[in-house]
C-alpha positions in Angstrom: 94.8 121.6 82.5 90.9 120.4 82.2 88.7 122.6 84.1 84.8 123.6 86.3 83.3 124.8 88.4 80.8 124.5 91.1 78.4 125.8 93.7 77.7 125.1 97.4 75.1 124.5 100.1 74.3 124.5 103.1 72.1 121.2 104.6 69.3 121.7 106.6 67.5 118.7 107.9 67.6 116.5 105.4 67.2 118.4 102.7 69.1 121.1 100.9 68.9 125.2 101.9 70.7 126.5 98.4 72.2 129.8 98.2 71.4 132.7 95.7 73.4 133.1 92.9 75.7 135.1 95.6 76.3 132.1 97.4 79.7 130.2 98.0 81.4 128.2 95.4 83.6 125.8 95.0 85.6 125.3 91.4 88.0 122.7 89.9 88.3 122.6 86.2 87.2 120.4 83.6 86.0 120.5 79.5 83.9 122.6 78.3 82.7 119.7 76.0 81.7 118.0 78.8 79.8 120.4 80.6 77.3 121.0 77.7 77.6 117.0 77.1 75.7 117.0 80.7 74.2 119.9 80.8 72.4 118.3 77.8 71.6 115.0 78.9 70.0 116.4 82.0 67.7 118.3 79.8 69.2 122.1 80.7 69.5 125.1 78.3 72.7 124.9 76.8 74.3 128.3 76.6 75.6 129.4 73.9 79.1 130.6 76.1 79.4 128.5 79.3 79.6 130.4 82.5 80.7 129.1 85.4 77.0 128.0 86.6 73.7 127.2 85.4 70.9 127.0 86.9 68.7 123.6 88.1 64.5 123.5 87.2 63.9 125.3 90.7 66.2 127.9 89.1 68.5 127.1 92.2 71.8 127.8 91.0 74.5 124.5 91.5 77.5 123.3 89.6 78.1 124.0 86.2 78.9 120.0 85.4 75.7 117.6 86.7 77.0 114.3 87.5 75.4 111.5 86.7 76.3 108.8 88.6 78.1 109.1 92.1 81.3 109.7 92.5 83.8 110.5 89.6 86.8 111.0 88.2 88.3 114.3 86.8 88.2 113.4 83.0 91.3 113.6 81.2 93.0 113.4 84.5 96.0 110.8 85.5 96.3 110.3 89.2 99.6 110.9 91.0 102.0 108.4 89.9 103.2 108.1 93.3 101.4 107.5 96.7 104.1 109.0 98.7 103.4 112.9 98.5 104.3 116.1 99.5 102.9 119.4 100.1 103.6 122.9 101.0 101.3 126.1 102.7 102.9 128.9 100.5 100.5 131.2 102.7 98.9 131.2 105.4 95.0 133.1 106.3 95.3 135.4 109.2 91.8 134.7 110.4 93.8 131.6 112.5 97.2 130.6 113.9 99.4 128.7 111.4 99.7 126.3 113.6 95.9 125.4 113.3 96.1 125.2 109.9 99.0 122.9 109.6 96.8 120.6 111.6 93.8 121.2 110.0 95.2 120.7 106.2 97.4 117.4 107.7 94.1 116.2 108.9 91.7 117.0 105.7 94.8 115.1 103.3 95.1 112.3 106.2 91.1 111.3 105.9 91.8 110.2 102.6 95.5 109.0 103.5 93.2 106.6 106.2 91.7 104.8 103.4 94.0 104.6 100.7 98.4 103.7 100.3 98.7 107.4 100.3 101.1 109.5 102.6 101.5 112.9 102.6 104.6 114.9 104.1 104.7 118.7 105.1 107.7 120.0 103.5 109.4 124.2 103.1 110.2 123.2 98.8 108.7 122.8 96.1 106.1 120.0 96.6 103.3 118.1 94.8 100.4 119.8 96.0 101.0 123.4 96.6 98.3 125.3 99.0 97.5 129.0 99.6 95.4 130.9 100.6 95.2 134.2 98.0 92.4 137.3 97.4 91.2 138.6 93.9 93.6 137.7 90.7 96.7 135.3 91.6 98.1 134.1 88.5 96.2 131.0 87.2 93.4 132.9 85.2 90.6 131.9 88.0 90.5 135.4 90.4 88.3 134.9 93.1 85.8 137.2 93.6 85.2 138.3 97.5 83.3 136.8 100.4 80.9 134.0 99.7 81.5 133.9 96.1 84.0 131.6 95.3 85.6 129.9 98.3 88.2 127.8 96.8 89.4 126.1 94.1 92.0 122.9 93.1 93.5 121.9 89.5 93.8 117.9 89.4 96.7 115.9 89.5 99.8 117.1 86.4 102.5 119.3 85.9 102.7 123.6 86.7 99.7 124.1 88.6 98.4 120.3 88.9 97.1 119.1 92.5 97.7 122.7 93.8 94.6 124.2 95.9 93.5 127.9 96.2 91.5 129.2 99.2 89.8 132.3 98.7 91.1 134.6 101.6 88.4 136.7 101.8 86.3 134.1 103.4 86.3 134.2 107.3 88.0 130.8 107.8 87.2 129.1 111.2 87.2 126.0 112.3 83.6 125.6 113.6 80.2 126.0 111.9 80.1 130.1 112.0 81.9 131.0 108.8 83.6 128.5 106.8 85.1 125.4 108.2 88.3 125.1 106.7 88.9 121.4 107.5 85.2 120.7 105.1 86.9 122.9 102.5 90.0 121.6 102.4 88.8 117.7 102.3 86.8 118.5 99.4 89.5 120.3 97.6 92.3 117.4 98.9 90.1 115.1 96.9 89.7 117.7 93.4 93.2 117.8 93.7 94.1 113.3 94.2 92.0 113.7 90.9 88.2 113.4 91.8 85.6 115.1 90.1 82.2 116.1 91.9 79.6 112.9 93.7 75.6 112.8 92.6 75.8 111.3 96.2 74.1 114.5 98.8 76.0 113.0 101.7 79.6 112.6 99.8 82.5 114.9 101.1 82.6 116.2 97.0 79.2 116.4 96.4 78.9 119.9 94.8 77.8 122.1 97.3 79.4 123.0 100.6 77.2 122.2 104.1 78.9 122.1 107.5 79.3 118.8 109.2 80.6 117.4 112.6 84.2 117.1 111.9 85.0 115.2 115.3 85.7 112.3 114.5 85.0 112.7 110.3 85.5 109.5 108.4 84.7 110.0 104.6 81.5 108.8 103.4 81.7 105.4 101.9 81.7 106.8 98.3 84.1 109.1 98.7 86.0 106.3 99.8 85.1 104.0 96.7 85.9 107.1 94.3 89.4 107.4 95.8 90.2 104.0 95.7 88.9 103.4 92.2 92.0 105.7 91.8 94.7 104.5 94.1 93.7 101.5 95.6 92.5 100.5 99.2 95.3 101.7 102.3 98.0 99.4 103.2 98.4 96.3 100.3 95.4 95.1 98.1 91.6 95.2 99.1 90.7 96.2 102.6 87.0 96.9 103.1 86.3 98.6 106.1 84.5 94.8 108.5 83.0 93.6 110.7 85.2 92.1 113.2 84.8 90.6 116.6 85.9 92.7 120.1 88.9 93.3 120.3 89.5 91.1 123.9 92.1 88.8 125.3 92.3 85.5 124.6 89.9 84.8 122.5 89.9 81.8 120.5 90.3 82.1 116.8 86.7 82.3 114.9 85.8 84.1 111.4 85.0 87.9 113.0 81.1 88.3 112.5 81.1 91.4 114.8 82.2 95.4 114.9 85.2 95.9 117.3 84.6 98.4 119.3 87.2 101.5 119.1 89.1 100.9 122.5 90.7 98.2 124.2 92.0 99.2 127.6 93.4 95.9 128.1 95.5 94.9 124.9 94.7 96.7 121.4 97.6 94.8 119.3 98.5 91.7 118.6 101.3 93.0 116.4 102.2 96.3 114.5 104.4 97.2 112.1 105.3 100.3 110.2 104.3 100.3 105.9 104.9 103.3 103.9 105.1 105.9 106.7 102.0 104.5 108.6 101.9 102.2 111.7 99.7 99.2 111.1 98.1 97.3 114.4 96.9 94.1 114.1 94.6 92.4 116.1 92.4 89.1 116.0 92.2 88.9 112.3 92.1 92.5 111.4 93.9 95.5 111.2 93.7 99.3 111.3 96.1 102.2 110.8 97.0 105.0 113.5 94.8 107.3 113.8 92.4 105.5 112.1 89.0 104.0 113.0 88.3 101.8 110.0 88.8 98.6 110.6 90.4 96.6 108.0 90.3 92.2 107.5 93.2 91.1 106.9 92.8 88.2 104.5 91.0 91.4 102.5 94.0 92.9 102.1 97.2 90.1 102.1 94.9 87.2 100.3 96.1 84.1 102.2 97.0 85.6 105.8 96.8 83.4 108.4 93.3 84.3 110.9 95.5 85.9 113.4 98.6 87.6 113.5 101.0 86.8 116.4 103.6 88.8 115.5 105.0 90.6 112.2 108.1 93.0 111.0 108.5 94.1 106.8 111.5 95.1 104.8 111.6 98.2 103.4 112.6 99.2 99.9 110.5 98.6 96.0 110.7 94.7 97.1 109.4 94.6 100.4 108.5 91.8 102.3 106.0 91.4 104.5 106.2 88.3 107.2 103.1 87.4 109.8 103.3 84.8 112.3 100.9 82.7 114.1 101.5 79.8 116.5 104.7 78.2 115.2 104.8 79.3 111.5 105.0 82.4 109.3 103.9 83.6 106.2 106.1 85.7 103.8 104.7 88.0 101.4 106.6 89.7 98.8 104.2 92.9 98.7 100.6 91.2 98.7 101.3 88.4 97.0 101.7 85.4 99.2 105.0 83.3 98.8 104.2 79.7 96.9 106.2 78.0 100.5 104.0 79.3 102.7 103.1 78.5 105.8 107.3 77.6 106.5 108.2 76.6 110.5 109.3 79.0 112.5 112.6 76.9 113.5 113.7 77.9 110.1 114.8 81.1 112.3 116.0 78.9 115.0 113.7 78.8 117.2 114.1 75.4 119.4 111.2 73.2 119.4 110.3 74.9 122.9 109.5 78.0 121.4 105.6 77.5 119.7 104.6 80.9 119.5 106.4 84.5 118.8 104.7 87.6 120.6 106.2 90.0 118.7 108.9 90.9 116.3 110.8 93.9 115.1 113.0 94.9 112.8 115.9 96.8 113.9 117.9 97.5 111.2 118.8 95.8 107.6 121.0 93.0 109.2 119.1 92.2 112.9 115.4 91.2 113.2 114.5 91.0 117.2 111.6 88.3 118.6 109.8 88.5 121.7 109.3 85.1 123.3 107.4 85.6 126.9 110.2 87.4 129.0 113.1 86.9 126.8 114.6 88.1 123.9 115.9 86.4 120.6 118.4 88.7 118.0 118.1 86.9 114.3 121.0 87.9 112.4 120.3 88.5 108.4 122.1 85.6 106.5 124.3 84.3 110.0 120.6 83.1 112.1 120.6 83.5 115.7 122.6 85.0 117.3 124.4 82.5 120.1 123.3 85.0 123.1 120.1 83.8 122.7 117.7 84.3 124.4 118.7 87.2 126.9 115.9 88.4 129.4 114.1 91.5 127.8 115.1 93.6 130.6 118.6 93.3 129.5 118.1 94.9 126.6 114.6 96.8 127.4 114.5 98.2 130.3 111.4 99.0 132.0 109.3 96.0 129.9 109.6 92.2 130.8 106.8 91.2 128.7 106.0 92.6 124.5 102.5 92.2 123.2 104.0 94.0 119.7 106.6 96.1 118.6 107.5 98.2 115.9 110.3 100.3 114.5 109.5 104.4 113.5 111.8 106.7 112.4 114.7 105.0 114.3 113.1 104.5 117.4 111.6 101.4 118.7 108.1 101.2 119.9 107.5 98.3 122.5 103.9 97.9 123.1 102.4 96.1 126.4 98.4 95.9 127.0 97.7 100.0 126.7 100.9 101.6 127.1 103.8 102.0 124.9 107.6 102.1 126.3 109.8 104.5 123.7 113.4 104.0 122.8 115.9 105.9 121.1 118.3 104.3 118.4 120.8 103.5 121.1 117.7 100.8 122.8 117.8 103.7 125.7 114.3 104.1 127.5 112.9 107.1 126.8 109.4 107.3 127.5 105.9 105.6 128.3 102.8 106.9 127.6 99.0 105.6 126.4 97.7 104.7 123.2 94.9 106.6 123.1 96.1 109.2 120.7 96.9 106.8 118.0 93.4 105.1 117.8 91.4 108.3 118.3 90.2 106.9 122.1 89.0 109.6 124.5 
């Protein structure tokens, strides 16, 4: 395991107020030879024996590794080879309720998941990322040194300690600006655990100095997003960008997107939806966003050749995943992120009559059955057999409480039908469970 160490600072106005030599530090491990090389490049005196920190020209304590550019990857460390990662909190801090720690760690990891294909699942067994709160010596050769010293350290992806995050229990962990904000440190350390080094961009969460910033509605700064995507790629499929988009309004003519969309639409927030890699994807006016994320991405950037707008969508599961996007009387089929050579295809391939020229929503119920919603009717398609002889039937005969569907998807065995800003949940037996608003999914107030 390679190794290095970092200091922290608190921002004051547009500058940085640096602590004295007893100030808190973040640490992660890297090669001493690299420390020496960068010290020399920075015109710093190279110590005979490299220690946890050096001093810059103003005698201010700072990171033992001074990055020459913005985001950096940990040297000689490879990223995780899987995107579906697990984590376990082995020991909690008494400073906060365990449930609050669970939420904070989940939110910190989700900050990285929202801009990559990564997913994180908390487990109670051995996991990819082991997280613990400990004090003093704790068996990894990097002892903590009490309050206001080393805050936390993390190990880049690998075996053994690889990916693990340790927080110093001597600190006062909080959810606000007093003490040490657990969320902000957790986001920083998670970046190291995923393979990122420090950044020279002072606005980056991976900057070597701790500084409190607002956590409500937190989004990764651009430098961090570019850094993590250099390791794992962008979310969903290919290269989405935080983009520009038209206002999310109903019945908008399909034109090239030009303006930023509002966060929430009280009337209609999704034209289509599907679930990929444990994330719910919502489509609207040529763009998509992931659940619990305010980042807007252009569909065309992620799926080259995709239609300018998506009326309905569904996806198969497994390594050979196929994604089907529908617009008007045609559909586009992607094998993972590659458009098949025959697209677009006519929707009557599924057995629709010529009178059907648009699909409102689609959802794959199981390995064999896909349901299509057209107006107030439901069509049932059986893979390998074709359209069911009983189709179409009124939606209400199968899904009570709904006579129209804008978007639909399946998650954990449940079916979710979206109508405007209202979601109806149905269990595995297609029995109505409840209705709720979409505000939680979309970070709406």
